[in-house]
C-alpha positions, 0 to 999 in steps of 0.5 A: 500500500502506498504511503499516501494511503496511510489515512485510509485506515483511520479505524485501525488502532494498530497500523503497521509500517515497514521502514526500508533501511540501508541495513534491512527492514524494520516493521513497527506496529503503531498504537493509536489507542495509547498515542493517537496524536503522536501516531497521527503526527508520525503518519502525516510525515509518512504520507508525504514521504518526508522520512524518505532518504533521511539518516539515523543520525544518533546512535548510543549503544545500549540506549537509542537509535535516533532518526527522522530529522536529517537528510543524507547531507545533514540538512534539517528536514522541514518540521510540522508544529510540535505534538502534545506530549503523550508520555503518560499513556502507559507505554514504557521506553523498553527495548524494541519500542519507538518513541518521539525525540524532543528537546527539554520542552516536553511538548517540542516533539515534531518529526524525530523518533528513536528506537529503544535498544535497551530498557530506558526507564529514565525516559519514562514520565514520573510525578516530577517530570515529563517523559518521552512518548512511546507510540509503538513497538518493533514486530520485525527487524530487531536484529537490524536495530541491534546491528545499527546500535553496534555501528561506530560513531564519532565524538564530534560530527563536523557538520552538526557538532553532535556526538554519537553520529554514526561514521557511516549513517544508516539511511531510512530509504522509505516507510511503507504503510502495510495493509491491515492484518 
């Protein structure tokens, strides 16, 4: 099913997407019941092909693999308005989940996402802080994520100035919305 047909499934509470990457495919089941605003936001980027040919630009072994924000030349991709933080939805930042990246502002998530490659309770909300909104989980391709998490990174990237940038960043070639099961 072409990505543009993502919203044809508005009543599917658990749509699935296939992320075709330069290192293999990852299938993710999204959770509209627990994170409806976040899933809608993510699918809007998918629908217009905005994640196509972006890179996984931040990799921290035993923590996260992050992508969705930069093209292959490390230019920032256009962002839609931020989405309301849904981190209190009961989904935890455990290994194999996908969540929204954000700045220190709890309601600043736009397009960047990350995969938890370990259990990361420090990213969950508490009575004293906002967390990072989990909105789905990997159902196929965990080995691809683990291989990404093992890539060599640089302590200082020439273009971004960020640490933890892969020396050879994996590319997110495209995201396909899969037919309902």
